[in-house]
C-alpha positions in Angstrom: 172.7 42.2 -50.6 175.3 44.5 -49.1 179.0 44.8 -49.6 179.8 46.3 -46.3 180.8 44.4 -43.1 179.8 46.1 -39.9 180.7 45.2 -36.3 181.3 46.9 -32.9 184.9 47.6 -31.8 186.0 49.8 -28.9 182.3 50.3 -28.1 181.6 52.0 -31.5 180.2 50.8 -34.8 182.8 50.1 -37.4 182.3 49.3 -41.1 184.5 48.0 -43.8 183.6 48.5 -47.5 185.7 46.2 -49.5 184.9 48.1 -52.7 186.9 51.1 -51.5 190.7 51.1 -52.0 192.1 49.2 -49.0 194.8 46.7 -48.1 192.1 44.4 -46.8 190.5 41.6 -48.7 187.6 39.2 -47.7 190.0 36.6 -46.4 192.1 39.0 -44.3 192.0 37.4 -40.8 190.8 39.4 -37.8 194.3 39.0 -36.3 196.0 40.7 -39.3 193.3 43.4 -39.4 193.8 44.4 -35.8 197.6 44.4 -36.1 197.1 47.3 -38.6 194.6 49.2 -36.4 196.3 51.8 -34.1 196.2 50.9 -30.4 195.4 47.2 -31.0 198.8 45.5 -30.9 198.0 43.3 -27.9 196.8 40.4 -30.0 199.7 38.3 -31.2 200.5 35.7 -33.9 202.2 32.7 -32.6 201.3 29.7 -34.8 198.7 31.0 -37.3 196.8 27.7 -37.0 194.8 27.9 -33.8 197.2 26.0 -31.6 198.9 28.6 -29.3 196.1 31.0 -28.4 198.3 34.1 -28.6 195.7 35.6 -30.9 192.7 34.8 -28.6 189.9 37.4 -28.8 186.3 37.4 -27.6 183.2 37.9 -29.7 180.0 39.3 -28.3 176.8 38.3 -30.0 173.1 39.0 -29.4 171.5 36.1 -27.5 168.1 35.5 -25.9 166.5 38.6 -24.5 169.1 40.8 -26.3 171.7 39.6 -23.8 175.3 39.6 -25.0 176.8 36.1 -25.4 180.6 36.0 -25.1 182.8 33.4 -26.7 186.6 33.1 -27.2 188.0 32.6 -30.7 191.4 32.2 -32.4 191.4 35.4 -34.4 194.0 33.9 -36.8 191.3 31.6 -38.1 188.5 34.1 -38.5 187.9 36.0 -41.7 186.8 39.7 -41.5 183.2 39.1 -42.9 182.6 36.6 -40.1 182.6 39.6 -37.7 179.4 41.0 -39.3 176.8 41.8 -36.7 179.1 41.0 -33.8 181.1 42.8 -31.1 184.8 42.3 -31.2 186.6 42.6 -27.9 190.3 42.9 -27.5 192.6 43.1 -24.6 192.8 46.8 -24.9 189.0 47.0 -24.3 189.3 45.3 -20.8 190.6 48.4 -19.1 187.8 50.3 -17.4 187.4 54.0 -16.4 190.6 55.5 -15.0 192.5 52.7 -16.6 191.6 50.2 -13.8 192.4 46.6 -14.6 189.7 44.0 -15.3 189.4 41.5 -12.4 191.1 38.8 -14.5 194.0 41.1 -15.3 194.3 42.2 -11.7 194.4 38.5 -10.6 197.1 37.8 -13.1 199.2 40.5 -11.6 198.6 39.4 -8.0 199.4 35.7 -8.7 202.5 36.6 -10.9 200.8 34.9 -13.9 203.0 36.5 -16.5 206.8 36.5 -17.3 207.8 37.3 -20.9 204.2 38.5 -21.5 204.0 37.4 -25.2 201.2 34.9 -24.4 199.5 37.0 -21.7 197.0 38.9 -23.8 195.6 35.6 -25.2 195.4 34.1 -21.7 193.7 37.2 -20.4 191.1 37.1 -23.1 190.4 33.3 -22.5 190.0 34.1 -18.8 187.7 37.1 -19.7 185.5 34.6 -21.6 185.5 32.3 -18.6 184.7 35.2 -16.3 181.6 36.2 -18.4 180.3 32.6 -18.7 181.2 30.8 -15.4 180.9 31.8 -11.8 183.2 30.0 -9.4 184.3 27.5 -12.1 185.6 24.1 -11.2 189.2 23.2 -11.8 188.1 21.1 -14.7 186.3 24.1 -16.3 189.4 26.3 -15.7 191.7 23.7 -17.3 189.4 23.4 -20.3 189.3 27.2 -20.7 193.1 27.3 -20.8 193.7 24.3 -23.0 193.9 26.5 -26.1 196.6 28.8 -24.7 200.3 28.0 -24.7 202.7 29.4 -22.2 206.4 28.5 -22.4 207.8 30.3 -19.4 205.3 31.2 -16.6 203.8 27.8 -16.0 200.1 27.2 -15.6 199.8 27.1 -11.8 199.6 30.9 -11.2 197.4 31.4 -14.2 194.9 28.8 -12.9 195.1 30.5 -9.5 194.2 33.8 -11.3 191.2 32.2 -12.9 189.9 30.8 -9.6 190.6 34.1 -7.8 188.9 36.3 -10.3 185.9 34.4 -11.6 183.7 34.9 -8.5 181.4 37.9 -9.3 178.9 36.3 -11.6 180.3 38.0 -14.7 179.6 41.5 -13.4 182.2 43.9 -14.5 182.5 47.4 -16.2 181.1 45.8 -19.4 177.8 45.0 -17.7 176.3 48.5 -17.6 177.2 49.0 -21.2 175.7 45.8 -22.6 172.3 47.4 -23.2 173.9 50.0 -25.4 176.0 47.5 -27.3 172.9 45.4 -27.9 171.2 48.4 -29.4 174.2 49.1 -31.6 174.3 45.4 -32.8 170.6 45.6 -33.6 171.2 48.5 -36.0 173.4 46.3 -38.2 171.5 45.0 -41.2 170.9 41.3 -41.2 170.9 41.2 -45.0 173.2 38.8 -46.8 176.7 40.1 -47.7 178.2 39.8 -51.1 181.8 41.0 -51.5 183.4 41.1 -54.9 186.8 42.4 -55.6 189.0 42.0 -58.7 190.4 38.8 -57.2 187.7 37.3 -54.9 184.0 36.7 -54.4 182.8 36.2 -50.8 179.1 35.2 -50.3 177.5 35.3 -46.9 173.9 34.3 -47.1 171.4 35.2 -44.4 168.9 32.3 -44.8 169.0 28.7 -45.8 167.0 29.3 -48.9 169.5 31.8 -50.1 172.4 29.5 -49.1 171.0 26.7 -51.3 170.3 29.1 -54.1 173.9 30.5 -54.0 175.3 27.0 -53.9 173.4 26.3 -57.1 174.7 29.5 -58.8 178.2 29.1 -57.5 178.8 25.4 -57.2 182.6 25.7 -57.2 182.6 28.2 -54.2 184.4 26.8 -51.1 181.8 26.3 -48.4 182.8 27.3 -44.8 180.9 27.2 -41.5 183.6 27.9 -38.9 186.6 27.9 -41.3 188.9 26.3 -38.7 190.2 24.0 -41.4 189.9 26.1 -44.5 191.5 29.1 -42.9 194.8 27.2 -42.8 194.9 27.3 -46.6 195.3 31.1 -46.1 197.4 31.4 -43.0 199.8 28.5 -43.7 199.4 27.8 -47.4 199.2 31.5 -48.4 196.5 30.5 -50.9 194.1 32.9 -52.5 190.6 31.6 -52.1 188.8 32.9 -55.1 185.2 32.1 -54.2 183.7 31.5 -50.7 180.2 30.6 -49.6 180.2 31.4 -45.8 177.3 29.7 -44.0 178.4 30.6 -40.5 175.5 32.8 -39.7 172.5 31.0 -41.3 170.1 30.6 -38.4 168.4 27.4 -39.8 171.8 25.6 -39.8 172.3 26.3 -36.1 169.1 24.6 -34.8 169.3 21.5 -32.6 166.0 19.6 -32.4 165.3 16.5 -30.3 162.5 14.0 -30.7 161.6 10.8 -28.9 163.8 8.8 -31.3 166.6 11.0 -32.4 168.4 14.4 -32.3 168.9 16.6 -35.4 171.9 18.8 -35.2 172.2 21.7 -37.6 175.4 21.6 -39.7 176.2 25.2 -38.6 175.9 24.6 -34.8 179.2 24.9 -33.1 180.6 22.1 -31.0 180.3 24.3 -27.9 176.6 24.7 -28.6 176.2 21.0 -29.3 178.0 19.6 -26.2 175.4 20.5 -23.5 172.6 19.1 -25.6 174.2 15.7 -26.1 176.0 15.0 -22.8 173.3 12.9 -21.3 171.9 11.1 -24.4 175.1 10.7 -26.5 178.0 10.5 -24.0 180.4 8.9 -26.5 180.0 11.8 -28.9 180.3 14.2 -26.0 183.5 12.6 -24.9 185.0 13.0 -28.3 184.0 16.6 -28.7 185.5 17.3 -25.2 189.0 16.6 -26.6 188.4 18.2 -30.0 190.8 21.1 -30.3 190.3 23.8 -27.7 187.5 25.9 -26.4 188.4 28.6 -29.0 188.2 26.0 -31.8 185.0 24.4 -30.5 183.4 27.8 -30.4 183.8 28.0 -34.2 184.0 24.3 -35.4 180.9 22.6 -36.7 179.7 19.1 -37.6 179.0 20.3 -41.2 182.6 21.4 -41.5 184.0 18.2 -39.9 182.0 16.0 -42.2 182.5 18.2 -45.3 186.3 18.1 -45.1 186.1 14.3 -45.1 189.4 14.0 -43.4 190.7 10.5 -42.7 191.4 11.5 -39.2 188.1 13.5 -38.6 187.4 13.0 -34.9 183.6 12.9 -35.1 183.3 10.4 -37.9 184.0 7.1 -36.3 181.6 7.7 -33.4 178.9 9.1 -35.7 179.2 5.8 -37.6 178.8 3.9 -34.4 175.6 5.9 -33.6 174.2 5.2 -37.2 174.1 8.9 -37.9 172.6 10.2 -41.2 173.8 13.2 -43.2 171.1 15.5 -44.6 171.9 17.1 -47.9 169.8 19.8 -49.5 169.7 21.5 -53.0 167.2 23.2 -55.2 166.2 19.7 -56.3 165.2 18.6 -52.7 166.5 16.8 -49.7 168.1 13.5 -49.2 169.6 11.5 -46.3 172.7 9.4 -46.5 174.0 6.9 -43.9 177.2 8.3 -42.6 179.2 5.2 -43.3 178.3 5.6 -47.0 178.8 9.4 -47.1 182.6 9.3 -47.5 183.7 7.4 -50.6 187.4 8.0 -50.8 190.2 10.4 -49.7 188.4 13.7 -48.9 185.6 12.8 -51.3 182.0 12.5 -50.3 178.6 11.7 -51.9 177.6 15.4 -51.8 176.8 16.7 -55.2 178.2 20.1 -56.4 174.9 21.9 -55.8 174.2 20.4 -52.4 175.0 21.6 -48.9 175.1 19.6 -45.7 172.2 21.0 -43.6 172.1 18.7 -40.6 173.1 15.4 -39.0 170.4 13.1 -37.5 171.6 10.8 -34.8 169.2 8.0 -33.6 168.9 7.5 -29.8 170.3 4.3 -28.4 167.9 1.7 -27.2 169.1 -1.1 -24.8 171.1 -3.2 -25.0 173.1 -1.1 -27.5 176.4 0.5 -26.1 178.5 3.0 -28.0 182.0 4.2 -27.0 184.6 6.4 -28.6 188.4 6.6 -28.2 191.2 8.9 -29.4 194.9 8.1 -29.5 197.1 11.1 -29.8 200.4 12.4 -28.6 198.7 14.9 -26.3 195.4 14.6 -24.5 194.2 18.1 -25.5 194.5 20.1 -28.7 196.0 17.4 -30.8 195.2 15.7 -34.1 194.2 12.0 -33.8 196.8 9.4 -34.6 194.1 6.7 -34.5 190.5 7.1 -33.3 187.7 4.6 -32.9 183.9 4.5 -32.6 182.4 1.2 -31.4 178.9 -0.1 -31.0 177.9 -3.4 -29.4 174.5 -5.2 -29.2 174.3 -8.6 -27.6 171.4 -11.0 -26.7 170.7 -12.5 -23.3 173.4 -15.1 -23.8 175.9 -12.4 -24.4 176.2 -13.3 -28.1 177.0 -10.5 -30.5 173.9 -9.5 -32.5 175.7 -6.4 -33.9 179.1 -4.9 -33.8 180.3 -1.6 -35.3 184.1 -1.0 -35.3 184.9 2.3 -37.1 188.4 3.7 -37.3 190.0 7.0 -38.2 193.7 7.3 -39.1 193.8 3.8 -40.6 193.0 4.4 -44.2 192.4 7.0 -46.9 189.1 7.7 -45.1 187.3 6.8 -41.9 185.9 3.3 -42.4 184.6 0.3 -40.6 186.5 -3.0 -40.1 183.7 -5.0 -41.6 185.6 -8.3 -41.5 186.0 -7.9 -37.7 182.3 -7.1 -37.3 181.2 -10.1 -39.3 183.6 -12.4 -37.5 182.2 -11.5 -34.1 178.5 -11.9 -35.1 176.8 -14.8 -33.3 179.8 -15.5 -31.1 180.0 -14.8 -27.3 181.3 -11.4 -26.4 184.4 -12.8 -24.8 188.1 -12.1 -24.8 188.8 -15.2 -26.9 186.4 -14.0 -29.6 188.0 -10.5 -29.6 191.6 -11.9 -29.7 190.7 -14.1 -32.6 189.3 -11.1 -34.4 192.3 -8.8 -33.8 194.5 -10.1 -36.8 191.6 -9.2 -39.1 192.3 -5.5 -38.3 195.7 -5.9 -40.0 194.1 -7.3 -43.2 191.3 -4.7 -43.1 193.6 -1.6 -43.2 196.8 -0.5 -44.7 197.8 2.5 -42.6 200.6 4.9 -43.6 203.6 6.1 -41.6 203.8 9.9 -41.1 204.9 12.5 -38.5 202.3 11.3 -36.0 203.0 7.6 -36.0 204.3 4.6 -38.0 202.0 2.1 -39.7 202.8 -0.7 -37.2 202.0 1.6 -34.2 198.7 2.4 -35.8 197.9 -1.3 -36.2 198.8 -2.0 -32.6 196.7 1.0 -31.4 193.7 -0.1 -33.5 193.8 -3.7 -32.1 194.2 -2.3 -28.5 191.2 -0.1 -29.0 189.0 -3.0 -29.8 190.4 -4.9 -26.9 189.8 -1.9 -24.6 186.2 -1.7 -25.9 185.7 -5.4 -25.0 187.1 -4.8 -21.5 184.8 -1.8 -20.9 181.7 -3.7 -22.1 182.5 -7.1 -20.5 181.6 -8.5 -17.1 184.9 -7.1 -15.8 184.4 -3.6 -17.2 182.2 -0.6 -16.5 179.2 -1.9 -18.4 179.2 -5.5 -17.2 
């Protein structure tokens, strides 16, 4: 194991040894680190919770054929050890020789895409990520790229124009000739696990699954993170000192996605951005939910393992995974076990995971006709918002259109994501008709006791939950899209 974190910044190798006297600790965010590095003040803090995008940076990572893969991140949510083995690209790095502007910067100037300028570096970095990953992107792709960046004065029209105007050269820019050298630099960084111990904290970063399981056994109380998009808020917003962390964000075995004839197995450490193209055709309801999960910067970090492990009562993926009959795979030194996802969460933020276990994957069976699965999210905003109520539904009917199976799983309606079992049982054997559904709607009120909070009142949640079931009926009836 090593105690040094190494990464590439400004085209050169940088290392941080946390044993040396320093103002840094293992949970210092990349944002706060850069604000203390001379010549790197372009990155800004706006919200410190991954909503505004003012802190957007881009990470370069070795991909297939030693090509550099670029992904945007919210640097306020990334701890310094998570940079190990990666290239960190800031807005200052975008200037080329003779200080010429990068194509996305030039387009921002030409389209008048900046006014006060506070948000501009974050927008530019999101556009840089788009530039490197998409040639002549669609309007939908541009909008998705900019979802995680907030502008209060310029307005998005000129920024969208800048994206369309600049992203036309297939990602070729002044970074391209240097990518081979950066790849070689990244390959010199040891892939050993990292163990950082200070007088206040212990940060463990295993390099293999076997090591991750062993460390979980030895340090069962350590906080497990994969992308840290939730846990990081305890530092940035709660100012909490996290004493012990087990960071699984770079364990290769946890990033695998394997498909068989009957199911798909998704590693707990695979990011949502990596998952989405693999499930779009076979699991459209899950893809639709991930498409409105946070922003691109968040999806580049967030994982299924993290979303399941936090066991939030408003976890976006949980209702639709219940509708798909997903199973959670847990591993420890004592072996492996699978748990149906509707049994995995037992109470508020409590799961069946034992102290020495880690979530290693999620197995989702493929649908076979006539099964239909759909997901819905009710929130104040379409993008980058927390669910008020969410729903995952599954319908199976016989030739007479009688219900042989119904799953109605809800988030935001109880202390955990749970199914409306009384509704499901009531509909069994009955015709999948509006009358059946309307007679079942009152059972939702008795199945849940939602709370009132900043997002919605309890009565609004009940109404929304009833309407989602009615919407599901409409979309799966003779009148709807699947009739």
